[in-house]
N, C-alpha and C positions, 0 to 999 in steps of 0.2 A: 879594480886595479888602482894602484896609487902611484902618483908621479912624485917622486922624491925631489927632483930638481926641475924647476921651471925656468928656463932661460929666456930672457928678453929677446934674444936674437931669433928664436923659433916660435914666437908667439903667433897665434892666429889673429887676424885683424880685430882691433878694438879690445883685445884681451886686457891689456895693461890699463887702459882707460877705464874698463868696467871694474877691474880689481881695485883701482884707486877711488872710484866713485863709491863702491860698496864699502871700502874701508872708511871713507869720510862719513857715509850714512851711518855705519855702525858706531863710529865715535859720537856722532850727533845724538843717536838714540841712547847710547850708553851713558852719555853725559847727564841725562835726566836721572836723578837719584831714585825716583819712584820706579822708572823703567828698569834701572840697574837692579834694583832690589827684586822686582818681579822676575827678571831673567834668571838671576842667581837662584831664586826660589824654584823656578821651574827646572833649572839644572840640578839642584841639590835634592829636591823632593820628588821630581818626576823623571829624573834622568834624561832631561831634554837637552839638546845641543844648542847653545846660544847662537853659535854662528848659523846654524841651520834656521832657527827662528828668525834671525836677522835677515838671512838671505831670502827667505820666503816673503818676508815683509817688503824687502827691496824689489823682488820680482813682482809683487802685487802692485807696487807703485809704478813699475814700468809696464804693467799690464801684460807680463810675460806668462806663458804656460811653463810648467815644470814636470819633471818626472821624479816624483818623490822617492821611488824605489832606487833609482839610479843615484840620486843624491845621497841617500842613506848608505848605499853600498860604497860610494866614493869615499865617505868620511869615517867609515866603520873603524878601520885600522888606526887612523890618526886620532880618533876619538878615544879609543882604548888607551893609547899611549899618553894622551893628554890627561885623561882621568887618572892614570897611574902617576903621572908627574905632579898633578894637582894634590893628590893624596899624599905623596912623598913630601912635597913642599910644606903642607900643613902640619905633618907629623914632625919634621925637623925644625920648624919655625922657632921653637923655644931655645934651640942650640945655636942659632944664627945671630949675627949682628944685624942691625937694620940695613946696613949696606949689602951684606950678603943676601939677605932676604929680598931686597929690591932687585938684585941681579937675577934671582930666580923668577921674580915676577916679570922682569924684562924678557927673560928667555921664554916664559909662558906666552907672552904677548906675541913673540915671533912665531911661536907654534900656532897660535890663533890665526895669525895673518896667513901663514902657509895653508892652513885648512881653508881659509876663505878662497885662496887661489885654487884650490881643489874644487870648491863648489862652482866657481866661475867657469873653470875649465869643463866640468861635467855639464853644466848648463849649456855651454856652447856645443858640446858634442851630443847631448841628449835633451833637447828642449822640452820634450814631452807634450801632453795634450791636456793636462789638468790645471785648472786655474790655481794660481798661487795661494789665494785665500782658502780654497777647498783643501789644498794640500796642507796648509797650516792647521786647519781644523782637524784633519785626519791625523797629522803628526801629534797634536796635543791630545787627541782622543776625547776631548771634552769641548763641545761647542761653546759652553759658557766661558771656559778658560780662554779659548781663542777669541771670542768676542771682546773680553776684557783686555787681552793683550792688544788686539787690533785697534780698539778704541784708544787705548793709552798711547800707542805708537803714533797713531794718526793725530791725536791731540799734541803730542810733543813736537811733531814735524810742523804743525801749523804755528806753534809758539815762536 
């Protein structure tokens, strides 16, 4: 089930606070060029969702349990739409001015933020019983890639 509009007036307690903290966490992690490159590689080569990677990392730091199947189901539709948008943006880039292209990137960032809201909402409704680190490893399907990602995220957060 996807929630197209999330109104601040009907938020569950701490929802907006968690959304903002997760957004700041994501910006912090993504500001590290090495981590940004790793995330984009996982997205492009293994079709992994960056927001979900970041969410699972955030949940690990909070020591929260998750329901990976629910999280995947929650973002399935929005991920398809974002993938189509991303592909279209890259295809038409040569036809656009820098300003037009930046507007598309800005819109994509809004879509990313909405998807993050969906993850937070799903977490509050279906917290699950799986440790976030184990869910991350399962999602990446390669413990080695998960360990590399986790160690790099943790190192970046300590810096």
